[in-house]
N, C-alpha and C positions, 0 to 999 in steps of 0.2 A: 472524414479521415483527418487525423491529427498530423500536422506538418512538423516533423522532427528531422533535423538533418543528421544528427549524430546520436544514435541510441546509446552510446557508451558514456556520453557526457550530457545528460539531459537534465534541465532544470524543471523538475516536476511541478514546483509551485507556480511557474509561469503558465503551465498547462491547465491550471485550475480556474480559468477566467469565468467559467459558467457557475462557479460556486459563490455563495455568500462569504464575506470575510470570516464569519464565525465557523462555517463549515470548512473553509480552507484551512484555518488554524487547526481544527480538530483532525482533519484528514492528514495534514502534514505530521502531526504528532503520532497518529496511529500507523501511518506508513513508515515513519522512522522506527517505531517500536517493532513493527513486523520485520523490517529489514535487519534491525539489531538482533531480533530473535533468531532468524534463519542463519545469520552470520556468527552467532554467539559473540556479539560485539557489544560494546557500551553504546547506549543511545546517543551519547555526546559525540561519538566518532562518525555518526551518519550525517552526511551533508546532502540535504534534499535538493540543493542547487546543482549537484554533480552526481547524478545517479545513473547507473548502468541498467537500462531497461532490458537489455538482452539477458543480463544476469538475474534480474528480478523475475523475468519470465520463467527461468529455470526453477525457481522456488515457489512460484505461485501455482500450486496444484492443490487439488481437493484435500489430500491427506495432510499436507503441511498447514493449510489454512484452518482445517478443523482442529488440528493439534494446537496451533497458536491461539485460536479463539477459546479453546478449552483452558489454556493457560491464562488468558485474559480473565475469563470467568472466575477462575480459582484465585488469581492474585488480587482481584478487585471486587470482592463480593459486596463491600460496603457501598460502592458507587452505583450498583444496581443495573437495571436493564438498559438505561440510556447509554452508559459507557460501552456496554457490549454491542448495542446497536450501532453506535458511532464507529466502533472498530470494524464491525462487519460492513458497514456502508463504505468506509474508507477502502477496504480491500476490494469490494465490488467496483468502486470507482477505478481503482488501479487495474483491475482485470479488464474493465471496459477500455481503458487507455491502451493496454497492451494488445487487446484484440484490434482496436482501431489502427494500431501500428503494425499489424500483421505479425506480432511476436507471440501471440497466444491463440490457440485454436478455439474458435467460438463455440464449438460443439462439446467441449469438455464441461463436466459438471462444475 
């Protein structure tokens, strides 16, 4: 279980201690891109150090993730499979974090 005292002001990067520095950087980028996508915001406005996990849990559903991953595939065809897999892995990591915080139902697809 992840120990987070305030789900509305969570420093997501601090919770990535189990990741390599390279994976952490990639996951931060993709989580920021996902958050910007669901909020229709500029990626520069997303602060990974003060994220509302409750709000992210509302957007992290199968339909929204599939929609976003489709847009990633469309926007970045030249980067190939590795970018798509990194994006998918970052969202999976985020989902596991939200499940461990009891903010997301683990039985959902």
